[in-house]
C-alpha positions in Angstrom: -37.2 6.8 -1.6 -36.3 3.5 -3.3 -34.9 2.6 -6.7 -34.3 -0.9 -8.1 -30.9 -0.9 -9.9 -30.8 -4.5 -11.1 -33.3 -7.2 -10.4 -32.5 -9.7 -13.1 -35.7 -11.5 -13.9 -37.4 -11.2 -10.6 -40.7 -9.4 -10.2 -42.4 -7.9 -7.1 -45.5 -9.3 -5.5 -48.6 -7.6 -4.1 -50.1 -8.4 -0.7 -53.2 -7.2 1.1 -52.2 -4.2 3.3 -52.6 -3.7 7.0 -55.0 -0.7 7.0 -53.4 0.8 10.1 -49.8 1.2 8.9 -47.9 4.1 7.3 -44.7 3.8 5.3 -42.6 5.2 2.5 -41.1 3.5 -0.5 -37.9 1.7 0.7 -39.0 0.5 4.0 -39.0 -3.1 4.8 -42.2 -5.3 5.1 -43.2 -8.4 7.0 -46.4 -10.5 7.0 -48.9 -10.6 9.8 -52.2 -12.4 10.4 -55.3 -10.3 11.1 -58.3 -12.6 11.6 -58.0 -15.2 8.9 -56.3 -12.8 6.5 -52.5 -12.6 5.8 -51.5 -9.0 5.4 -48.3 -7.0 4.8 -47.2 -4.3 7.3 -44.0 -2.4 8.3 -41.4 -4.9 9.6 -40.3 -4.6 13.3 -37.0 -6.3 12.4 -37.8 -9.9 13.3 -39.3 -11.4 10.1 -38.6 -9.1 7.1 -39.6 -10.4 3.7 -38.9 -7.6 1.3 -38.8 -3.9 0.3 -41.9 -1.8 0.0 -42.4 -0.1 -3.4 -45.4 1.9 -2.4 -46.1 4.8 -0.1 -48.8 5.6 2.5 -47.8 8.5 4.6 -49.0 11.9 6.0 -45.6 13.5 5.5 -42.5 12.7 3.5 -39.0 12.4 5.0 -35.5 12.7 3.5 -31.9 12.2 4.7 -29.1 14.6 5.3 -25.8 12.7 5.4 -22.4 14.1 6.5 -23.6 17.7 6.7 -20.7 19.8 7.8 -21.3 22.5 10.4 -18.6 25.2 11.2 -19.3 27.7 13.8 -16.7 30.5 14.5 -16.0 30.9 18.2 -13.8 32.9 20.5 -11.6 30.5 22.6 -10.5 30.8 26.2 -8.1 28.4 28.0 -9.9 25.3 29.3 -8.8 22.0 30.7 -5.2 20.9 29.6 -4.8 24.5 28.1 -7.2 23.5 25.3 -9.1 26.5 23.9 -12.9 26.2 24.6 -15.9 28.4 23.9 -16.9 30.4 27.0 -20.5 30.8 25.7 -23.1 28.8 23.9 -22.7 29.0 20.1 -25.7 28.2 17.9 -25.8 27.2 14.2 -28.6 26.6 11.8 -28.8 23.3 9.9 -29.8 23.1 6.3 -33.2 21.6 7.2 -35.7 22.0 10.1 -38.3 19.4 11.3 -35.7 16.9 12.3 -36.6 13.5 13.7 -34.7 13.7 17.0 -34.1 9.9 17.2 -32.3 10.0 13.9 -29.8 12.8 14.7 -26.2 12.0 15.1 -23.2 14.3 15.6 -19.4 13.9 15.8 -19.4 16.5 18.7 -21.9 16.7 21.6 -24.5 19.4 20.8 -28.0 20.4 21.9 -30.6 20.1 19.1 -33.8 22.1 18.5 -35.5 19.6 16.1 -38.3 21.9 15.1 -36.2 24.9 14.0 -33.2 22.8 12.9 -30.7 24.6 15.2 -27.8 23.0 17.0 -26.0 24.7 20.0 -22.4 24.0 20.9 -22.5 24.4 24.7 -20.1 26.5 26.7 -17.0 24.5 27.3 -16.9 22.8 23.9 -13.3 22.6 22.7 -12.4 24.6 19.5 -11.2 22.1 16.9 -11.0 23.9 13.6 -8.7 26.6 12.1 -11.1 28.7 10.0 -8.8 31.6 9.4 -5.5 29.7 8.7 -3.9 31.3 11.7 -2.5 28.0 13.0 -4.7 28.2 16.1 -8.3 26.8 16.4 -10.9 29.5 16.1 -14.0 27.6 15.3 -16.0 24.4 16.1 -16.5 21.8 13.3 -19.1 19.0 13.5 -20.4 16.5 11.0 -24.1 15.5 11.5 -26.5 13.0 10.0 -30.3 13.1 10.4 -33.7 12.4 8.9 -36.1 15.4 8.4 -39.6 15.8 7.3 -39.9 17.6 3.9 -41.9 20.9 4.5 -44.8 21.9 2.4 -45.3 18.5 0.7 -48.3 16.6 1.9 -48.3 12.8 2.2 -49.8 10.4 -0.4 -51.3 7.0 -0.6 -50.4 4.9 -3.7 -52.4 1.9 -2.3 -55.7 3.8 -2.2 -58.3 1.8 -4.1 -56.3 -1.5 -4.4 -55.7 -2.0 -0.6 -52.6 -3.8 -1.7 -48.8 -3.1 -1.3 -46.1 -4.0 -3.8 -43.0 -5.8 -2.3 -39.7 -6.8 -3.9 -38.3 -9.8 -2.2 -35.8 -11.6 -4.5 -32.1 -10.9 -4.9 -31.4 -7.5 -6.5 -29.3 -4.4 -6.3 -31.1 -1.3 -5.0 -30.7 2.1 -3.4 -32.8 3.8 -0.7 -32.9 6.6 1.8 -34.8 4.5 4.3 -32.0 3.7 6.8 -31.0 4.8 10.2 -28.9 7.9 10.0 -27.3 7.4 13.5 -25.4 4.4 12.3 -22.3 4.0 10.0 -22.4 2.0 6.8 -19.0 0.5 5.8 -18.7 -1.2 2.4 -19.9 -4.9 2.6 -21.5 -4.3 6.0 -24.4 -6.6 7.0 -27.7 -4.8 7.0 -30.5 -5.6 9.3 -34.0 -4.0 9.9 -34.9 -1.8 12.8 -38.1 -1.5 14.8 -39.5 0.9 12.2 -38.7 -1.0 9.0 -35.5 0.9 8.2 -32.2 -0.6 7.2 -29.5 -0.5 9.8 -26.1 -2.0 10.7 -27.2 -2.7 14.3 -29.0 -5.9 15.3 -32.0 -4.7 17.1 -33.1 -8.3 18.2 -30.9 -11.3 19.0 -32.4 -13.3 16.1 -32.6 -10.5 13.6 -31.7 -11.8 10.1 -29.2 -10.1 7.8 -31.3 -9.0 4.8 -28.8 -7.1 2.6 -25.1 -6.1 2.2 -24.0 -2.6 1.7 -22.5 -2.1 -1.7 -22.0 1.7 -1.5 -22.2 3.9 1.6 -24.2 7.1 1.6 -22.2 10.3 1.0 -22.7 14.0 1.6 -23.6 14.5 -2.1 -25.8 11.4 -2.4 -27.9 10.4 0.6 -28.8 7.0 -0.9 -27.3 3.8 0.5 -26.7 1.2 -2.2 -27.2 -2.5 -1.2 -27.8 -6.0 -2.4 -30.9 -7.7 -1.1 -30.2 -11.3 0.0 
């Protein structure tokens, strides 16, 4: 998803669309040459030009940010007398159909991306006092991930025109199209990854900074706010 918050007097432009690409509103575009025709496609992070304000996808995705998972567990003494779980403990996430590459957890877990179930493996230290006894009796993890929205088919807003709308001038915006396995501090430089998503990592040596983070995502609001440069 993508929303323009303040664009001043700037307006988007329309470009002929690479017929082979898929995208959602908020991903980043770049230009390519096919034959003698200049077309827009999803950026690979090297030459981004602006933010896509159309969609052409078979399935929609959304973001779960800072989802807290607490799993009660019985502890036994482990290394350094730290309580650990002697068995695997599984917990269901809020959403199934997770994109594995987007998943990030504060504690090492095993992920079933189809069912949206994580497993704390035997030997995982207990780190949370769920009952207020003064002794850890649960495992707490914070996870971020992107998931496919179930039962909502994709759509194509470019059908008929064959063109895509791109915002490219300075503006304030918010989007859910970012890498969920990265952190987003205030005023962090934002780059573009290999799939046209915003990120704080520089995926190429010459990747340009395209935006600044003006408000990080939160557990209540999965959008990242930024200023396009």
